[in-house]
C-alpha positions in Angstrom: -24.2 9.6 65.5 -23.3 12.8 67.4 -22.0 16.0 65.8 -18.4 15.4 66.9 -18.4 12.0 65.2 -19.9 13.4 62.0 -17.4 16.2 62.0 -14.5 13.7 62.4 -15.8 11.6 59.5 -16.1 14.7 57.3 -12.6 15.8 58.1 -11.3 12.3 57.3 -13.2 12.2 54.0 -12.0 15.7 53.0 -8.4 14.6 53.8 -8.8 11.5 51.7 -10.2 13.4 48.7 -7.4 15.9 49.0 -4.9 13.0 48.8 -6.6 11.6 45.8 -6.6 14.9 44.0 -3.0 15.5 44.9 -2.0 12.1 43.7 -4.0 12.5 40.4 -2.5 15.9 39.8 1.0 14.5 40.4 0.4 11.7 37.9 -1.0 13.9 35.1 0.7 17.3 35.6 4.1 16.0 34.7 5.2 15.8 31.0 4.9 12.4 29.5 6.9 11.0 26.6 4.9 10.3 23.5 5.6 6.6 23.5 4.4 6.4 27.1 1.3 8.4 26.2 0.5 6.0 23.3 0.7 3.1 25.8 -1.8 5.0 28.0 -4.4 5.4 25.2 -4.8 1.6 25.2 -5.3 -0.8 22.4 -8.7 -1.5 20.9 -11.4 -0.5 18.4 -9.6 2.5 17.0 -6.6 0.5 16.0 -8.6 -2.2 14.3 -10.6 0.5 12.5 -7.4 2.1 11.4 -5.9 -1.2 10.3 -9.0 -1.7 8.1 -8.7 1.7 6.5 -4.9 1.4 6.0 -5.5 -2.1 4.7 -7.9 -0.7 2.1 -5.1 1.5 0.9 -3.0 -1.6 0.2 -5.9 -3.3 -1.5 -6.4 -0.3 -3.8 -2.7 -0.1 -4.6 -2.5 -3.8 -5.3 -5.4 -3.6 -7.7 -4.1 -0.4 -9.3 -0.6 -1.7 -10.0 -1.4 -5.2 -11.2 -4.5 -4.3 -13.2 -2.3 -3.5 -16.1 -1.4 -7.2 -16.4 -5.0 -7.8 -17.7 -5.1 -4.6 -19.7 -2.1 -5.5 -21.8 -3.7 -8.6 -23.6 -7.2 -7.1 -23.7 -6.2 -3.7 -25.2 -3.5 -4.9 -27.6 -5.7 -4.4 -30.7 -7.0 -1.0 -29.7 -3.5 0.4 -29.1 -1.8 -1.8 -31.7 0.8 -2.9 -29.2 3.9 -4.7 -30.1 5.8 -6.7 -27.5 7.9 -3.7 -26.8 4.9 -1.5 -26.3 3.4 -4.0 -24.0 6.5 -4.0 -21.9 6.6 -0.3 -21.8 3.0 -0.2 -20.6 3.8 -2.7 -17.9 6.8 -0.6 -16.8 5.1 2.8 -17.0 3.7 2.6 -13.4 7.1 1.5 -12.2 8.8 4.6 -13.7 6.3 6.8 -11.9 7.0 5.0 -8.7 10.7 5.5 -9.0 10.2 9.2 -9.3 7.6 9.5 -6.6 9.6 7.4 -4.1 12.0 10.4 -3.7 9.2 12.9 -3.1 6.4 11.4 -1.0 8.6 10.7 2.1 9.6 14.3 2.2 6.0 15.5 1.7 4.7 13.3 4.5 7.4 14.6 6.9 6.7 18.2 5.9 2.9 18.3 5.5 1.6 15.3 7.4 1.2 11.5 6.9 -2.6 11.7 6.4 -2.5 14.6 3.9 0.2 12.8 1.8 -1.8 9.6 1.8 -5.0 11.3 0.8 -3.3 13.2 -2.0 -1.5 10.2 -3.4 -4.6 7.9 -3.4 -6.7 10.7 -5.0 -4.0 11.1 -7.6 -4.0 7.4 -8.4 -7.8 7.2 -8.7 -8.2 10.3 -10.9 -5.4 9.4 -13.3 -6.8 5.8 -13.6 -10.2 7.3 -14.4 -8.7 9.5 -17.1 -6.8 6.6 -18.6 -10.0 4.5 -18.8 -11.3 6.8 -21.6 -8.0 7.4 -23.3 -7.9 6.6 -27.0 -4.2 7.3 -27.5 -1.4 5.0 -26.4 0.9 7.8 -25.3 -1.8 9.4 -23.2 -2.6 6.1 -21.6 1.1 5.6 -20.8 1.3 9.1 -19.2 -1.7 8.4 -17.0 -0.2 5.1 -15.9 3.0 6.9 -15.0 1.2 9.5 -12.9 -0.9 6.7 -11.3 2.4 5.0 -10.3 3.8 8.3 -9.1 0.7 8.5 -6.8 0.8 5.0 -5.4 4.5 5.2 -4.6 3.4 7.1 -1.5 1.4 4.1 -0.2 4.5 3.1 1.9 3.7 6.0 4.2 0.9 3.8 5.5 3.3 1.8 7.5 4.7 4.9 9.3 1.2 6.3 9.7 -0.2 3.2 11.3 2.9 2.4 13.3 2.9 5.8 15.0 -0.5 5.1 16.6 0.8 1.7 18.0 2.9 1.0 21.1 5.9 -1.3 20.8 4.0 -4.3 22.1 1.6 -4.5 19.0 3.6 -2.6 16.3 5.5 -5.5 14.6 2.6 -7.9 14.6 0.0 -5.3 13.5 2.2 -4.0 10.6 2.7 -7.6 9.4 -1.0 -8.0 9.1 -1.0 -5.3 6.4 0.4 -7.8 3.9 -2.8 -9.8 3.9 -4.6 -6.8 2.4 -2.2 -6.7 -0.5 -2.9 -10.4 -1.1 -6.7 -9.8 -0.9 -6.2 -7.2 -3.7 -4.3 -9.8 -5.8 -7.1 -12.3 -5.3 -9.9 -9.8 -6.1 -8.3 -8.5 -9.3 -8.7 -11.7 -11.4 -12.2 -12.1 -10.1 -13.1 -8.6 -11.2 -11.3 -9.1 -14.6 -13.1 -12.4 -15.1 -16.5 -10.8 -14.7 -15.9 -7.7 -16.8 -13.3 -8.3 -19.5 -15.0 -11.2 -21.3 -18.1 -8.9 -21.9 -18.5 -8.1 -25.6 -20.2 -4.7 -25.5 -18.8 -2.0 -27.6 -19.6 1.7 -27.5 -18.3 3.6 -30.5 -18.8 7.2 -31.6 -16.4 8.6 -34.1 -12.9 8.7 -32.6 -14.2 7.4 -29.2 -14.3 3.7 -28.4 -15.3 2.2 -25.1 -15.0 -1.6 -24.5 -15.0 -4.0 -21.5 -11.4 -3.3 -20.6 -12.1 0.4 -20.3 -14.9 -0.4 -17.8 -12.4 -2.7 -16.0 -10.0 0.3 -15.6 -12.8 2.4 -14.1 -13.7 -0.3 -11.6 -10.1 -0.7 -10.6 -9.9 3.1 -9.9 -12.8 3.1 -7.5 -10.9 1.5 -4.5 -8.4 4.4 -4.5 -11.2 7.0 -4.6 -13.2 5.2 -1.8 -10.0 5.0 0.2 -9.4 8.7 -0.1 -12.8 9.4 1.5 -12.1 6.9 4.3 -8.7 8.5 5.1 -10.4 11.8 5.7 -12.1 10.2 8.7 -8.8 9.5 10.5 -6.7 11.9 12.6 -3.2 13.1 11.8 -0.3 11.1 13.2 0.5 12.2 16.8 4.2 11.9 16.2 4.1 14.2 13.2 2.0 16.7 15.2 4.4 16.7 18.1 7.5 16.9 16.0 6.0 20.0 14.4 5.5 21.5 17.8 1.7 21.2 17.8 1.3 20.2 21.4 -2.4 20.8 21.9 -3.3 19.1 18.6 -1.3 16.1 19.6 -3.1 15.8 22.9 -6.5 16.2 21.1 -5.5 13.4 18.8 -4.5 11.1 21.7 -7.7 12.0 23.6 -9.7 11.1 20.4 -8.1 7.6 20.2 -8.5 7.1 24.0 -12.2 7.8 23.7 -12.6 5.2 21.0 -10.7 2.6 22.9 -12.3 3.2 26.3 -16.0 4.0 25.5 -17.3 1.5 27.9 -15.1 2.5 30.9 -15.8 6.2 30.4 -12.3 7.1 31.6 -10.7 10.5 30.8 -7.3 10.6 29.2 -4.9 11.2 32.2 -2.1 13.0 30.3 -2.2 16.8 30.1 1.3 17.5 29.0 3.8 15.8 26.6 7.5 16.0 26.5 8.5 18.0 23.3 11.2 16.5 21.1 14.7 18.0 21.3 14.4 19.5 17.8 11.1 20.9 16.4 10.9 20.2 12.7 10.1 23.1 10.4 9.0 22.9 6.8 11.7 24.1 4.5 10.9 27.2 2.4 12.4 25.6 -0.7 10.7 22.3 -1.7 13.5 20.7 -3.7 16.2 22.1 -1.4 14.4 20.7 1.6 13.9 17.3 -0.1 17.6 17.2 -1.1 18.7 18.0 2.5 16.4 15.3 3.8 17.8 12.7 1.4 21.4 13.7 2.2 20.7 13.3 6.0 19.3 9.9 5.3 22.2 8.5 3.2 24.8 9.9 5.6 23.1 8.9 8.8 23.9 5.9 11.0 21.2 4.0 9.2 22.9 4.1 5.8 24.1 0.5 6.0 20.6 -0.7 6.9 19.2 1.4 4.1 21.5 -0.1 1.5 20.7 -3.7 2.6 17.0 -2.9 2.6 17.2 -1.4 -0.9 19.0 -4.4 -2.3 16.5 -6.8 -0.8 13.6 -4.8 -2.0 15.0 -4.6 -5.5 15.5 -8.4 -5.7 12.1 -9.2 -4.3 10.1 -6.7 -6.4 12.0 -7.5 -9.6 10.9 -11.1 -9.3 7.4 -10.4 -8.0 6.3 -7.8 -10.5 7.9 -9.7 -13.4 5.6 -12.6 -12.7 2.5 -10.6 -11.7 2.6 -8.2 -14.6 3.5 -10.7 -17.4 1.7 -13.8 -16.3 -1.7 -13.0 -18.0 0.1 -12.1 -21.3 2.4 -15.1 -21.2 -0.4 -17.5 -20.3 -2.6 -16.1 -23.0 0.2 -16.7 -25.6 0.6 -20.2 -24.4 -3.1 -20.9 -24.8 -3.0 -19.4 -28.3 -0.1 -21.7 -29.1 -1.9 -24.7 -27.8 -5.0 -24.0 -30.0 -2.9 -23.1 -33.1 -0.4 -26.0 -32.9 -2.1 -28.7 -30.9 0.3 -31.4 -32.1 3.4 -29.5 -30.8 2.3 -29.6 -27.1 4.7 -30.8 -24.5 7.6 -30.3 -26.9 8.0 -26.5 -26.9 9.5 -24.2 -24.3 8.3 -20.8 -23.4 11.2 -19.1 -25.1 10.4 -20.9 -28.3 6.8 -19.8 -28.1 7.8 -16.2 -27.5 10.3 -16.3 -30.4 7.4 -16.6 -32.8 6.3 -13.1 -31.9 9.1 -11.2 -33.7 8.4 -7.7 -34.9 9.0 -7.3 -38.7 9.9 -4.0 -40.3 6.7 -3.5 -42.2 4.2 -5.4 -40.1 3.1 -5.9 -36.5 3.8 -9.6 -36.6 3.6 -10.0 -32.9 0.1 -8.4 -32.7 -2.6 -11.0 -32.9 -5.9 -9.0 -33.0 -7.7 -11.6 -31.1 -7.7 -9.9 -27.7 -9.8 -12.5 -25.9 -8.3 -13.8 -22.7 -8.6 -17.6 -22.0 -10.6 -18.4 -18.9 -7.8 -20.5 -17.4 -5.6 -17.3 -17.3 -7.9 -15.7 -14.7 -8.0 -18.9 -12.7 -4.2 -19.3 -12.7 -3.7 -15.8 -11.4 -6.3 -16.4 -8.8 -4.4 -19.5 -7.6 -1.2 -17.5 -7.4 -2.9 -15.0 -5.1 -4.5 -17.7 -2.9 -1.1 -19.4 -2.6 0.2 -16.3 -0.8 -2.4 -16.4 1.9 -0.8 -19.0 4.2 2.4 -17.0 4.7 0.3 -13.9 5.3 -1.1 -15.6 8.4 2.1 -17.4 9.5 4.4 -14.3 9.6 2.2 -12.1 11.8 1.5 -14.9 14.2 5.2 -15.8 14.6 6.9 -12.5 14.1 7.8 -12.2 17.8 9.2 -15.7 17.8 11.3 -15.7 14.7 14.5 -13.8 14.3 13.7 -11.1 11.8 17.1 -11.2 10.1 16.8 -14.9 9.5 13.4 -14.5 8.0 14.6 -11.8 5.6 17.5 -13.9 4.5 15.3 -16.9 4.0 12.8 -15.0 1.8 15.6 -13.4 -0.2 17.3 -16.9 -0.7 14.0 -18.4 -2.0 13.4 -15.6 -4.4 17.0 -15.4 -5.8 17.5 -19.1 -5.9 14.0 -20.1 -7.1 13.4 -17.5 -9.8 16.0 -18.7 -12.3 14.7 -22.2 -11.9 11.2 -21.3 -13.1 10.7 -23.1 -16.4 7.6 -23.2 -18.6 6.7 -25.9 -21.0 3.6 -26.1 -23.1 
C-alpha cells in the first residue's frame, strides 16, 4: 500500500473517531433526569443485594414486634401480670409506633433514608437488649415502647428501595418485600419453640434470668445485624439530588452501575443530572420543620389518597396484630382449660373460657403461675405464618396484571367481613 493510500485511510479513521467522540459527548454532556439515569444504571446484582438487605429489615421488625406474643405467657409469673397488664404489654410497642410514625418520615427527608434506617434499627436492637435483663415491669414496658418507636421507621425501607428502581421493576420488587415479613413470622415460633421450653434459671439476689430473657436477646440480634448491613449500602440518589448534592448523586449511580455491569466493563455514560425545581433544605427547627412537612402532606392533592390508605391500614393492622399478638396467650389458656376441665370440651366458647380469668380485688385470680407454653401453640403460630406464603408469591407475580384498586378492596373486604366471623370453641 503506497503512502497516499495509507494517508487516506488515516484521515478516514481520524474522521470516524472524531464522529464517535462527538456523538458520545453529545449523549453524555446533556443533563439527564434522575428517572432516566436510573434506567441507564441497569437492573442486576445490586438490586437483588439491596432487596436482601431491605428484606432483612422486615424480618427483624417482624420478629421484634411479634416476639412479645410469646413473652406474655412465659413471663407472666416473673412480672405478676394480670390480663390488663398483658394487654398493655402487647400494646406498648404499638404506642411507640404511633409516636414514631410522625417523626421518622421527616427525619428520612431531612437527614437521609439510610441514616434514618440505621438509627431506627439500632434503636430497636439496643432497647430489646436492655429489656431482656429488665427485672421491673414498668422498665420492660418503657423498653418495648422505645423499641416500637424505633421500628416504626421501617416503612422508610419501601421509599429507600424504590428510589433505586426504575418504573419497570418498582411495583413487583416492592411486593416481594412482603415475603420477608412472612419469613420472620415463620422463624419466630421456631426460635421460641427451641428456647422458651428450656428450664435453666440464673438467679442472683434481685436479678433473675430465664429462658424467655434469652429469647428476647435472640430476637434483638436481627436488628443489630441489619444495622451493620445497612452501613454497606449507599444513600438514596433521589434524596441526594433533592438536597442539591449533584456529584454525590452521580457517585452513587456510578457505584450501582459498576455492580450491575461488572462483566461488560462499561462506564456510566451520564455526567450531568437535571436538578429538581426546588432544592430541599433541612429546617433549623426540628419540630417546626416536622409540623410544616405534616401540614403540606394533609393539605396536598394526595390528602384523599392519604385518608383512604390510613383507613385501610387501620382495618388491616387492627385485625392482624390482634390475632398475632394474642394467639399464643389465647391458645395457651385453651390448652389449660382442656387439661383442667377435660369433660367440658366441645361445649365451651372462647368467651366463656376467658371469663374465668377475672381479676379479684385482693388476688391475682387471672394469673396462673404455670408459665409453660403448650407445644401445640408454637405449631399453630407456625401454621399461621406458612399460610401467608402463597399470597406472598401470587401478588408479586401478578401485580402488573391485576388492577391495584380491586386488589386492595378485596383484601379489605376479606379482613372486615371475615374477622367478626372468627369463632373459637374448645
